[in-house]
C-alpha positions in Angstrom: -0.2 -0.1 0.0 1.3 3.5 -1.0 1.3 6.3 1.5 -1.5 7.8 -0.5 -3.7 5.1 0.0 -3.0 4.8 3.4 -3.8 8.4 4.3 -6.8 8.7 2.1 -7.9 5.5 4.3 -7.1 7.1 7.6 -8.8 10.6 6.2 -11.8 8.7 5.1 -12.6 7.1 8.5 -12.1 10.3 10.3 -14.8 11.8 7.9 -17.1 9.2 8.4 -16.8 9.2 12.2 -17.2 12.9 12.5 -20.1 12.4 10.2 -21.5 9.5 12.3 -21.1 12.1 15.5 -23.1 14.6 13.8 -20.4 17.3 13.7 -20.6 20.3 11.4 -18.2 21.3 8.8 -15.6 22.6 11.2 -15.8 19.5 13.4 -15.0 17.5 9.9 -12.1 19.8 9.6 -10.8 19.3 13.0 -11.1 15.3 12.6 -9.5 15.4 9.3 -6.5 17.3 10.6 -6.2 15.0 14.0 -6.1 12.1 11.4 -2.5 12.4 11.2 -0.8 9.5 13.5 2.5 8.9 11.9 4.9 10.9 14.0 6.8 13.7 13.3 5.2 15.8 10.5 8.2 16.0 7.8 9.2 14.3 4.5 7.1 12.8 1.7 4.3 11.2 4.1 3.4 14.7 5.9 3.6 16.4 2.1 1.0 13.5 0.6 -1.2 14.1 3.9 -1.6 17.7 3.2 -2.3 17.3 -0.3 -4.8 14.4 0.5 -6.4 16.9 3.4 -6.5 19.9 0.8 -8.7 17.1 -1.3 -11.0 16.3 1.6 -11.4 19.8 2.3 -12.9 20.6 -1.2 -14.9 17.4 -1.3 -16.5 17.9 2.2 -17.2 21.8 1.1 -14.9 23.2 3.7 -13.1 25.2 1.0 -13.8 26.3 -2.2 -11.2 27.1 -5.2 -12.3 30.7 -4.7 -11.7 30.9 -1.5 -8.1 31.0 -1.9 -6.4 34.3 -0.6 -5.7 36.8 -3.3 -2.1 37.6 -4.5 -0.9 40.9 -3.3 -0.1 43.3 -6.5 3.4 44.9 -5.9 3.0 48.9 -5.8 5.7 51.0 -7.2 7.9 52.6 -4.6 7.9 55.8 -5.4 4.4 56.8 -6.7 5.1 59.8 -9.3 4.9 60.5 -12.9 7.5 63.1 -13.3 11.2 63.0 -13.7 13.0 62.0 -10.4 15.6 64.9 -9.6 19.3 63.4 -10.4 18.0 60.4 -12.4 18.7 60.2 -16.1 16.1 59.2 -18.6 15.9 56.1 -19.9 14.9 57.0 -23.6 
């Protein structure tokens, strides 16, 4: 069995247990987060768990594609349309 299959089974069991207990979306999210049972959260198994956790969140409607944080747009340091003193023109 691969890490992905093992982790997917653990997350599915956590979801089913939370639903049988009548928990809401936040309760299901907490159950998914508590489903990690393989010691230290590092390396490949943890990365696979994070991917499967995100997939489970989407499948359960806990997060949506549009709920991602918007990217910040960069603002120019000097907000000016005129030539800065001491700076040579480019063209």
